[in-house]
DRENDO-1510 file (C-alpha; in Angstrom, 1 decimal, always signed):
<recs>
REC; n; res; u; v; w
REC; 1; MET; +40.2; +25.0; -49.4 .
REC; 2; SER; +36.7; +25.9; -50.6 .
REC; 3; LYS; +34.3; +27.1; -48.0 .
REC; 4; ILE; +31.7; +24.3; -48.5 .
REC; 5; CYS; +30.6; +21.8; -45.8 .
REC; 6; GLN; +31.4; +18.2; -47.0 .
REC; 7; ILE; +28.4; +16.7; -45.1 .
REC; 8; THR; +25.6; +19.2; -45.6 .
REC; 9; GLY; +26.8; +21.1; -48.7 .
REC; 10; LYS; +26.3; +24.5; -47.1 .
REC; 11; LYS; +28.2; +27.4; -48.7 .
REC; 12; ALA; +28.5; +31.1; -48.2 .
REC; 13; MET; +25.5; +33.3; -48.9 .
REC; 14; VAL; +25.4; +36.8; -50.3 .
REC; 15; GLY; +23.5; +39.6; -48.6 .
REC; 16; ASN; +23.7; +43.3; -47.7 .
REC; 17; ASN; +25.3; +45.4; -45.1 .
REC; 18; VAL; +22.6; +48.0; -44.2 .
REC; 19; SER; +23.8; +51.2; -42.6 .
REC; 20; HIS; +21.8; +53.5; -40.4 .
REC; 21; SER; +20.8; +55.6; -43.4 .
REC; 22; LYS; +19.6; +52.4; -45.1 .
REC; 23; ARG; +22.5; +52.4; -47.6 .
REC; 24; ARG; +23.2; +48.9; -48.8 .
REC; 25; THR; +26.5; +47.3; -49.8 .
REC; 26; LYS; +27.2; +43.7; -50.6 .
REC; 27; ARG; +28.7; +41.3; -48.1 .
REC; 28; ARG; +29.1; +37.5; -47.6 .
REC; 29; PHE; +27.7; +35.4; -44.9 .
REC; 30; ASP; +30.3; +32.7; -44.4 .
REC; 31; VAL; +29.6; +29.2; -43.1 .
REC; 32; ASN; +30.9; +28.1; -39.6 .
REC; 33; LEU; +33.5; +25.7; -41.0 .
REC; 34; PHE; +36.3; +23.9; -39.4 .
REC; 35; ARG; +38.6; +21.0; -40.2 .
REC; 36; LYS; +38.0; +17.9; -38.1 .
REC; 37; LYS; +39.4; +14.3; -38.1 .
REC; 38; PHE; +37.1; +11.3; -37.6 .
REC; 39; TYR; +37.9; +7.7; -37.1 .
REC; 40; TRP; +35.9; +5.7; -39.6 .
REC; 41; VAL; +35.4; +2.3; -38.0 .
REC; 42; GLU; +34.0; +0.5; -41.1 .
REC; 43; GLN; +37.1; +1.4; -43.1 .
REC; 44; ASP; +39.5; +1.3; -40.1 .
REC; 45; THR; +41.0; +4.6; -41.0 .
REC; 46; TRP; +41.1; +8.3; -40.0 .
REC; 47; ILE; +39.5; +10.8; -42.4 .
REC; 48; SER; +39.7; +14.6; -42.3 .
REC; 49; LEU; +36.6; +16.6; -43.3 .
REC; 50; ASN; +35.7; +20.3; -43.7 .
REC; 51; ILE; +32.4; +20.4; -41.8 .
REC; 52; SER; +30.1; +23.1; -40.5 .
REC; 53; ALA; +28.5; +23.0; -37.0 .
REC; 54; ALA; +25.3; +21.7; -38.6 .
REC; 55; GLY; +27.3; +18.9; -40.2 .
REC; 56; LEU; +28.9; +18.0; -36.9 .
REC; 57; ARG; +25.4; +17.7; -35.3 .
REC; 58; THR; +24.3; +15.5; -38.2 .
REC; 59; ILE; +27.3; +13.2; -37.6 .
REC; 60; ASN; +26.5; +13.1; -33.9 .
REC; 61; LYS; +22.9; +12.2; -34.6 .
REC; 62; LEU; +23.2; +9.7; -37.5 .
REC; 63; GLY; +26.7; +8.4; -37.0 .
REC; 64; LEU; +29.7; +8.9; -39.3 .
REC; 65; ASP; +28.9; +6.1; -41.8 .
REC; 66; ALA; +25.3; +7.1; -42.3 .
REC; 67; ALA; +26.2; +10.8; -42.7 .
REC; 68; LEU; +28.9; +10.0; -45.3 .
REC; 69; LYS; +26.4; +7.8; -47.3 .
REC; 70; ARG; +23.8; +10.6; -47.2 .
REC; 71; ALA; +26.4; +13.2; -48.3 .
REC; 72; ALA; +27.5; +10.9; -51.2 .
REC; 73; THR; +23.9; +10.5; -52.4 .
REC; 74; LYS; +23.3; +14.3; -52.2 .
REC; 75; GLY; +26.6; +15.0; -54.0 .
REC; 76; CYS; +28.1; +17.0; -51.1 .
REC; 77; LEU; +31.1; +14.8; -50.4 .
REC; 78; TYR; +34.3; +16.3; -52.0 .
REC; 79; GLU; +37.6; +14.6; -51.4 .
</recs>
């Protein structure tokens, strides 16, 4: 399971851990991902998505069908 949101396309970022002495070591900022099942009324089926918290807010705002269409045009939707 890759750590990419299927709605927004968000993925992990790379940054630095900075100690008190300002010494820097590499680290990853992971996305707040979880697996969630949605009922897709238009297709009359359940689908399971890896989505971030921002992706869930997008689905709540636009609706599932509109969010899936937007993700498909952006190229974020991976099956």
